[in-house]
KEFI-198072 format. One record per residue (C-alpha): residue number from 1; y, x, z; residue in three letters. Coordinates in steps of 0.05 Angstrom, whole numbers. Each point is the difference from the previous one (the first is absolute). Example, Ala and Ser with C-alpha at 12.3 -4.5 7.8 and 13.67 -1.06 7.14 Angstrom:
2
{atom 1,{-90,246,156},"ALA"}
{atom 2,{69,27,-13},"SER"}
END
This chain:
76
{atom 1,{861,1601,2183},"MET"}
{atom 2,{24,71,-17},"LYS"}
{atom 3,{57,-28,-41},"LYS"}
{atom 4,{24,-42,60},"ASN"}
{atom 5,{-2,61,46},"ILE"}
{atom 6,{38,41,-51},"LEU"}
{atom 7,{53,-54,-7},"LYS"}
{atom 8,{7,-5,75},"LEU"}
{atom 9,{8,75,6},"MET"}
{atom 10,{54,2,-54},"VAL"}
{atom 11,{38,-59,30},"ILE"}
{atom 12,{-5,33,69},"GLY"}
{atom 13,{27,65,-27},"ALA"}
{atom 14,{58,-35,-34},"LEU"}
{atom 15,{17,-38,64},"ILE"}
{atom 16,{-4,63,43},"ALA"}
{atom 17,{38,46,-48},"ALA"}
{atom 18,{71,-20,20},"PRO"}
{atom 19,{-15,15,73},"ALA"}
{atom 20,{-29,69,-16},"LEU"}
{atom 21,{45,26,-55},"ILE"}
{atom 22,{73,18,11},"PHE"}
{atom 23,{49,17,-56},"ALA"}
{atom 24,{49,40,42},"GLN"}
{atom 25,{3,29,70},"PRO"}
{atom 26,{41,-34,53},"ASN"}
{atom 27,{73,24,-1},"PRO"}
{atom 28,{-5,37,66},"GLY"}
{atom 29,{-70,28,-8},"GLN"}
{atom 30,{-5,76,-3},"ASN"}
{atom 31,{74,8,-14},"SER"}
{atom 32,{32,5,68},"GLY"}
{atom 33,{30,-69,-3},"GLY"}
{atom 34,{38,10,-65},"THR"}
{atom 35,{-18,-45,-58},"PRO"}
{atom 36,{-47,32,-51},"THR"}
{atom 37,{21,2,-72},"GLY"}
{atom 38,{76,2,8},"GLY"}
{atom 39,{51,-50,23},"ALA"}
{atom 40,{-23,-65,32},"PRO"}
{atom 41,{-6,-62,-44},"ILE"}
{atom 42,{61,-43,5},"GLY"}
{atom 43,{63,-22,-34},"GLY"}
{atom 44,{33,50,-45},"GLY"}
{atom 45,{69,2,-29},"SER"}
{atom 46,{-18,-23,-71},"ALA"}
{atom 47,{55,-44,-29},"PRO"}
{atom 48,{-36,-63,-25},"LEU"}
{atom 49,{62,-38,-21},"GLY"}
{atom 50,{14,43,-61},"GLY"}
{atom 51,{-71,-5,-26},"GLY"}
{atom 52,{-3,-75,8},"ILE"}
{atom 53,{66,-8,-37},"ALA"}
{atom 54,{-26,43,-58},"ILE"}
{atom 55,{-64,-41,-4},"LEU"}
{atom 56,{39,-65,0},"LEU"}
{atom 57,{46,25,-54},"ALA"}
{atom 58,{-58,23,-43},"MET"}
{atom 59,{-35,-67,9},"GLY"}
{atom 60,{62,-38,-19},"ALA"}
{atom 61,{9,43,-62},"GLY"}
{atom 62,{-72,-10,-21},"TYR"}
{atom 63,{5,-75,11},"GLY"}
{atom 64,{65,-4,-41},"ALA"}
{atom 65,{-33,40,-56},"ARG"}
{atom 66,{-60,-47,-1},"ARG"}
{atom 67,{45,-61,-2},"VAL"}
{atom 68,{42,30,-57},"TYR"}
{atom 69,{-62,17,-41},"LYS"}
{atom 70,{-30,-69,11},"THR"}
{atom 71,{63,-36,-20},"ARG"}
{atom 72,{8,45,-61},"LYS"}
{atom 73,{-71,-14,-21},"LYS"}
{atom 74,{10,-76,9},"LEU"}
{atom 75,{64,2,-41},"ALA"}
{atom 76,{-37,30,-61},"GLU"}
END
């Protein structure tokens, strides 16, 4: 009986925890309306096209190397 009560208490605490615990304050809370922690979350100006092209080129090079080594090993 005590084990069941303990299990119910633990399950109840786990269910209630998200409603009682907050990771960060609301953006307007105690800051006069300005967002806390810096600039608001949103789109930046990071150029994604260059990074994707580099990743594709590296993947193609790695694939070509694997094909070359495999063909070389089969030829031996």
